[in-house]
C-alpha positions in Angstrom: -13.8 4.2 11.1 -11.2 6.9 11.6 -8.7 7.7 8.9 -5.5 5.9 9.9 -3.4 8.4 8.0 -4.7 11.4 10.1 -1.8 11.3 12.5 0.8 11.2 9.7 2.3 14.4 8.2 0.6 15.7 5.0 2.5 15.6 1.7 4.0 18.8 0.5 2.6 19.0 -3.0 0.1 17.2 -5.2 2.0 14.5 -7.2 1.7 14.0 -11.0 0.7 10.4 -10.5 -1.0 8.2 -7.9 -0.7 4.5 -7.2 -4.0 2.6 -7.0 -4.2 -1.0 -5.8 -6.6 -3.4 -7.6 -7.9 -5.2 -4.6 -9.4 -7.9 -6.8 -5.9 -9.3 -7.3 -4.3 -8.2 -4.0 -3.1 -11.0 -1.7 -2.2 -8.8 1.2 1.5 -9.9 1.0 2.5 -6.5 2.3 5.5 -6.2 -0.1 4.4 -2.7 -1.1 4.2 -1.6 2.5 7.9 -2.3 3.0 9.0 0.1 0.2 6.6 3.0 0.7 8.7 6.1 1.7 5.8 8.0 3.1 4.0 5.1 4.9 0.7 5.7 3.0 -0.2 2.0 2.4 -2.6 0.5 4.9 -3.6 -3.1 5.6 -7.4 -3.6 5.4 -9.6 -6.7 6.2 -10.7 -8.9 3.3 -14.3 -9.3 2.3 -15.1 -13.0 2.9 -12.8 -13.7 5.8 -11.9 -10.4 7.5 -9.8 -12.0 10.2 -7.8 -14.2 7.8 -7.8 -12.5 4.4 -6.0 -9.1 4.2 -5.8 -6.5 1.4 -3.8 -3.3 1.2 -4.9 0.2 0.2 -3.1 3.4 -0.7 -4.1 6.6 1.1 -4.4 8.8 -2.0 -4.1 11.9 0.2 -0.6 10.8 1.1 0.7 9.0 -2.0 3.6 10.9 -3.6 3.7 8.9 -6.8 7.2 7.5 -6.3 6.4 4.3 -8.3 8.1 2.0 -5.8 5.1 -0.1 -4.9 4.1 -1.2 -8.5 7.7 -2.1 -9.1 7.8 -4.5 -6.1 4.2 -5.9 -6.3 4.6 -9.6 -7.2 0.9 -9.7 -8.4 1.0 -6.6 -10.7 -2.1 -5.2 -9.0 -0.8 -1.7 -8.4 -1.4 0.7 -11.2 -0.1 4.3 -11.7 -2.6 6.9 -12.9 -2.3 10.6 -13.6 -3.4 12.4 -10.3 -7.0 13.3 -11.3 -7.5 10.0 -13.2 -6.3 8.1 -10.1 -8.8 9.9 -7.8 -11.6 9.0 -10.2 -10.4 5.4 -10.8 -9.7 4.3 -7.3 -13.2 3.6 -6.1 -13.7 1.0 -8.9 -10.6 -0.9 -7.8 -11.3 -0.7 -4.0 -13.3 -3.5 -2.3 -12.5 -2.4 1.2 -11.2 0.9 2.5 -9.7 2.3 5.7 -8.4 5.5 4.1 -11.6 7.0 2.9 -15.0 6.3 4.4 -16.3 3.4 6.4 -15.0 0.0 5.5 -17.5 -1.2 2.9 -17.8 -3.1 -0.4 -17.9 -1.1 -3.6 -21.3 -0.2 -4.8 -22.9 0.2 -1.4 
């Protein structure tokens, strides 16, 4: 699957922090998508019912660490990490991805 953020402009510098969504608690409500100033949050299909259930994922290559998405998330599933820690932690929180590799479950 192609990276959906590929046509979007790159960020100017590496942020101090990154937002990472814990997809285990995400309901796909899309509240975070509405506040993202750089449009780096993507809707992804859920695991059990891909056509009905949706999740969101943050493109870590575009996140600027603005902290708007964790403030608005009604489910408290978005966590802020120091940049390098966020890069390492994201795969353990991601069930489905469109921003990285193929859409796949963690551990495969």
